[in-house]
C-alpha positions as CSV (number, residue, x, y, z in Angstrom):
1,M,16.1,1.5,15.1
2,R,12.6,0.2,14.6
3,L,10.5,0.0,11.4
4,Y,6.9,1.3,11.3
5,A,4.3,1.6,8.6
6,I,1.1,3.5,7.7
7,G,-0.8,3.9,4.5
8,D,-3.9,5.6,3.1
9,L,-3.2,9.0,4.6
10,H,-5.6,10.7,2.0
11,L,-4.2,14.1,2.6
12,S,-6.7,15.7,0.3
13,Y,-8.9,15.8,3.5
14,P,-8.0,18.8,5.8
15,A,-8.7,16.7,8.8
16,N,-6.1,14.1,7.6
17,R,-3.6,16.8,7.0
18,N,-4.1,18.2,10.6
19,L,-3.7,14.7,12.0
20,W,-0.5,14.0,10.0
21,A,1.0,17.2,11.4
22,E,1.0,15.5,14.8
23,L,3.5,12.9,13.8
24,D,6.2,12.5,16.5
25,L,9.9,12.4,15.9
26,H,11.4,9.0,15.4
27,L,14.9,10.1,14.3
28,D,16.5,6.6,14.6
29,D,13.6,4.8,13.0
30,G,12.2,3.9,9.5
31,L,8.8,4.5,8.1
32,I,6.9,2.7,5.3
33,L,4.2,4.7,3.5
34,C,2.2,2.1,1.6
35,G,0.2,4.2,-0.9
36,D,-2.8,6.4,-1.2
37,L,-1.1,9.4,0.4
38,A,-2.6,12.0,-2.0
39,E,-3.8,12.7,-5.5
40,K,-2.1,16.1,-5.9
41,A,1.6,16.8,-6.0
42,E,1.4,19.4,-3.2
43,H,-0.1,16.9,-0.8
44,L,2.4,14.3,-1.8
45,E,5.1,16.8,-1.0
46,L,3.5,17.3,2.4
47,A,3.4,13.6,3.1
48,F,7.1,13.1,2.3
49,S,8.4,16.3,3.9
50,T,6.7,15.4,7.2
51,A,7.8,11.8,7.1
52,T,11.4,12.6,6.3
53,R,11.5,15.3,9.0
54,C,10.4,12.8,11.6
55,F,12.0,9.5,10.5
56,K,15.6,8.6,9.5
57,K,14.6,6.5,6.5
58,V,11.3,6.5,4.5
59,F,10.0,4.1,1.9
60,W,7.0,4.5,-0.4
61,C,5.0,2.6,-2.9
62,P,2.0,4.1,-4.9
63,G,-1.6,3.4,-4.4
64,N,-4.4,4.0,-6.9
65,H,-5.0,7.6,-5.6
66,E,-1.5,8.7,-6.5
67,L,-2.2,7.6,-10.0
68,Y,-5.4,9.6,-10.4
69,T,-5.6,12.2,-13.2
70,L,-7.6,15.2,-11.9
71,A,-8.7,17.8,-14.4
72,A,-8.0,21.4,-13.5
73,P,-8.5,24.7,-15.5
74,S,-4.8,25.6,-14.8
75,D,-3.6,22.3,-16.3
76,P,-5.0,21.6,-19.8
77,A,-3.0,18.4,-20.2
78,P,-2.7,16.6,-16.9
79,L,-0.4,13.7,-16.5
80,R,-1.9,10.2,-17.0
81,G,-0.8,6.6,-16.3
82,E,2.9,6.0,-16.2
83,A,3.7,9.7,-16.6
84,K,1.7,10.4,-13.4
85,Y,3.5,7.6,-11.6
86,N,6.9,8.9,-12.7
87,Q,6.0,12.4,-11.4
88,C,5.3,10.8,-8.0
89,V,8.6,8.9,-8.0
90,A,10.4,12.2,-8.8
91,I,8.8,13.9,-5.9
92,A,9.7,11.0,-3.6
93,R,13.3,11.1,-4.7
94,K,13.5,14.8,-4.1
95,H,12.8,14.1,-0.5
96,G,15.2,11.1,-0.3
97,V,12.3,8.6,-0.1
98,L,13.0,5.2,-1.5
99,T,10.5,3.9,-4.2
100,P,9.8,0.8,-6.2
101,E,12.2,2.2,-8.8
102,D,15.2,2.1,-6.3
103,D,17.3,-0.7,-5.1
104,F,15.9,-2.7,-2.2
105,F,17.2,-1.4,1.1
106,L,19.1,-3.7,3.5
107,W,17.6,-3.1,6.9
108,E,20.1,-3.8,9.8
109,G,18.1,-2.3,12.6
110,A,15.8,-4.1,15.1
111,G,14.4,-7.4,13.6
112,G,17.0,-7.4,10.8
113,P,18.7,-8.1,8.6
114,A,16.0,-7.9,6.0
115,L,15.5,-6.3,2.6
116,I,12.8,-3.7,2.4
117,A,11.2,-4.2,-1.0
118,P,8.6,-1.7,-2.1
119,I,6.8,-2.9,-5.2
120,F,3.9,-1.7,-7.5
121,T,1.5,-4.3,-8.9
122,L,-1.9,-2.6,-9.5
123,Y,-4.8,-5.1,-10.0
124,D,-6.4,-7.1,-12.8
125,Y,-10.0,-7.9,-11.6
126,S,-9.0,-11.5,-10.8
127,F,-10.1,-11.2,-7.2
128,R,-13.7,-12.2,-7.9
129,P,-16.1,-15.2,-7.4
130,A,-15.2,-18.2,-9.4
131,H,-18.5,-18.2,-11.4
132,L,-17.6,-14.8,-12.9
133,K,-15.5,-15.8,-15.9
134,T,-14.7,-12.4,-17.4
135,K,-13.9,-8.8,-16.3
136,E,-17.2,-7.6,-17.9
137,E,-19.2,-10.1,-15.8
138,A,-17.4,-9.1,-12.7
139,L,-18.0,-5.4,-13.3
140,K,-21.7,-6.0,-13.9
141,W,-21.8,-8.0,-10.6
142,A,-20.2,-5.1,-8.7
143,E,-22.6,-2.6,-10.3
144,E,-25.6,-4.6,-9.1
145,A,-24.5,-3.7,-5.6
146,D,-23.9,0.0,-6.5
147,T,-20.2,-0.6,-6.4
148,V,-18.0,1.1,-9.1
149,A,-14.5,2.3,-8.2
150,T,-13.5,5.8,-9.0
151,D,-10.5,4.2,-10.8
152,E,-12.8,3.3,-13.7
153,F,-13.0,7.0,-14.5
154,I,-9.7,8.7,-13.5
155,L,-7.0,6.0,-13.2
156,H,-5.7,5.9,-16.8
157,P,-3.3,3.1,-17.9
158,D,-1.4,5.1,-20.6
159,P,0.5,4.0,-22.6
160,H,-1.0,0.5,-21.9
161,P,-4.3,-0.5,-23.4
162,S,-6.0,-1.3,-20.0
163,R,-5.4,-1.3,-16.3
164,E,-5.0,-5.1,-16.3
165,A,-2.5,-4.9,-19.1
166,W,-0.5,-2.4,-17.0
167,C,-0.8,-4.8,-14.1
168,D,0.7,-7.6,-16.1
169,V,3.7,-5.6,-16.9
170,L,4.1,-4.4,-13.3
171,V,3.7,-7.9,-11.9
172,A,6.3,-9.3,-14.2
173,R,8.8,-6.6,-13.3
174,A,8.2,-7.0,-9.6
175,E,8.5,-10.7,-9.8
176,K,11.9,-10.4,-11.5
177,R,13.2,-8.1,-8.9
178,L,12.0,-10.2,-6.0
179,Q,13.5,-13.3,-7.6
180,E,16.9,-11.5,-7.9
181,A,16.7,-10.4,-4.3
182,L,16.7,-14.0,-3.1
183,A,20.4,-14.2,-4.0
184,Q,21.1,-12.0,-1.0
185,N,19.8,-14.7,1.3
186,V,18.0,-12.5,3.7
187,P,14.2,-12.3,4.3
188,L,12.2,-9.6,2.6
189,I,9.7,-7.0,3.8
190,I,7.4,-6.9,0.8
191,V,5.6,-3.6,0.6
192,N,2.7,-3.1,-1.8
193,H,-0.4,-1.0,-1.7
194,W,-2.7,-3.8,-2.8
195,P,-3.0,-7.0,-0.7
196,L,-1.1,-10.0,-2.2
197,R,-3.8,-12.5,-1.3
198,E,-7.5,-12.6,-2.0
199,D,-8.3,-14.3,1.3
200,L,-7.0,-11.2,3.2
201,V,-9.6,-8.9,1.6
202,T,-12.5,-8.3,3.9
203,I,-14.5,-5.0,3.4
204,P,-17.9,-5.5,5.1
205,R,-19.5,-2.3,3.8
206,V,-18.5,-2.7,0.2
207,P,-17.6,-6.4,-0.3
208,R,-17.8,-6.3,-4.1
209,F,-15.0,-3.7,-4.1
210,I,-12.8,-6.7,-4.0
211,L,-12.5,-6.5,-7.8
212,W,-10.1,-3.5,-7.4
213,C,-8.0,-5.1,-4.6
214,G,-5.2,-7.1,-6.3
215,T,-4.2,-9.9,-8.5
216,K,-4.1,-13.7,-8.0
217,K,-0.7,-13.7,-9.6
218,T,0.8,-12.7,-6.2
219,E,-0.9,-15.2,-4.0
220,D,2.2,-17.2,-3.2
221,W,4.8,-14.4,-3.2
222,H,5.1,-14.4,0.6
223,T,6.5,-18.0,0.6
224,R,8.1,-17.9,-2.9
225,F,10.2,-14.9,-2.1
226,N,11.1,-15.6,1.5
227,A,9.0,-12.8,3.1
228,K,9.2,-12.1,6.8
229,V,6.4,-9.5,6.7
230,V,4.1,-8.3,3.9
231,V,2.8,-4.7,4.4
232,S,-0.2,-3.3,2.5
233,G,-3.0,-0.8,2.8
234,H,-5.9,0.0,0.4
235,L,-8.7,-1.7,2.4
236,H,-9.1,0.8,5.2
237,V,-9.6,-2.3,7.4
238,R,-6.7,-2.5,9.8
239,R,-5.6,-6.1,10.6
240,T,-2.8,-8.5,11.2
241,D,-2.7,-12.0,9.8
242,W,-0.3,-14.9,9.8
243,K,0.0,-17.2,6.8
244,D,2.6,-19.9,6.5
245,G,4.7,-18.2,9.2
246,V,4.6,-14.9,7.4
247,R,3.0,-11.8,9.0
248,F,0.6,-9.7,6.9
249,E,0.0,-6.1,8.1
250,E,-2.8,-4.0,6.7
251,C,-2.0,-0.6,8.2
252,S,-4.2,2.0,6.5
253,L,-5.4,5.2,8.2
254,G,-8.4,6.0,5.9
255,Y,-10.9,8.7,5.7
256,P,-11.8,10.9,8.7
257,R,-15.0,9.0,9.4
258,Q,-12.9,5.8,9.7
259,W,-10.6,7.2,12.4
260,D,-12.6,9.9,14.1
261,E,-13.8,7.8,17.0
262,V,-10.3,6.6,17.8
263,V,-9.0,10.2,18.0
264,K,-12.0,11.2,20.1
265,A,-11.0,8.4,22.5
266,G,-7.6,10.2,23.0
267,H,-5.4,8.9,20.3
268,D,-3.5,10.7,17.5
269,V,-1.8,9.7,14.3
270,N,1.1,8.1,16.2
271,S,-1.4,5.5,17.5
272,F,-1.9,4.3,13.9
273,L,1.7,3.6,13.2
274,R,2.2,-0.2,12.9
275,E,5.4,-1.7,14.1
276,I,6.8,-3.9,11.3
277,L,10.2,-4.7,12.8
278,P,11.1,-6.2,15.2
279,G,7.4,-7.1,15.6
280,P,6.0,-10.1,17.4
281,P,7.4,-13.7,17.0
282,A,5.6,-16.0,14.6
283,P,3.1,-18.4,16.1
284,A,4.4,-21.9,16.5
285,S,1.9,-23.3,13.9
286,G,2.7,-20.5,11.4
287,E,-1.0,-19.5,11.4
288,A,-3.2,-17.4,13.7
289,P,-6.7,-15.9,13.7
290,T,-7.0,-12.4,12.2
291,Q,-6.2,-9.7,14.7
292,W,-8.5,-6.7,13.9
293,R,-6.9,-3.4,14.9
294,R,-8.6,-0.1,15.5
295,W,-5.1,1.4,16.1
296,T,-1.4,0.5,16.6
């Protein structure tokens, strides 16, 4: 029983849906889906139904795209903020997928025991250069490079006054749950859509997008909460890093233009599944250079 992960399926794209349909059967294995699967309920259903058909156990945490509120003539009052998130949780539970609202799962397969801990933190604009003292300064800095996240227009924080206020609530809740999990005395597999550390954010084409990539409040969670592996997506830059003996896996798929060449070279969606457990042993020093990954 092995544990795999993939994120950022973006099933609003027909090409991504076609790719996802090629998922192989792993009937003894587990799969982590670390956010940005879809914006619409019908595509989220597709993500979960395919995953649970192919894998024994499936875990999910939301990304920003699941939280988007899309206007439609057939829906005069679309769900916003927490209500949209709760709808996603309900869809996941209908398929037997474990979410940040469920108890952490004790993994006893290969590489275990470990607690699989999906969390939801959002971001607070604190990933930014030190000379930018406020959110407003940071947003202006990003706009100077023609960088403005879609979140600013269709990710609503209701009932919270702002996205960063919602982030504060989410971080406090996740922190409490992770702290309580330490009592079980087994390492954690922390799963979050957004990276926990600012120094793991590298987006060459849009570097100032870093504003929407996490919160500095989580920088030490990998050591503080006894993580064995931290799994994330969001960046569309696949990589493996080692920090303090902890492995960090960015395992996003991304948009068609970001995986098309890999598929043309003879790979399919199964080549993008990242093995989380058992995974490789930690380097003797606890640190290692970034391993950039086009696939696997």
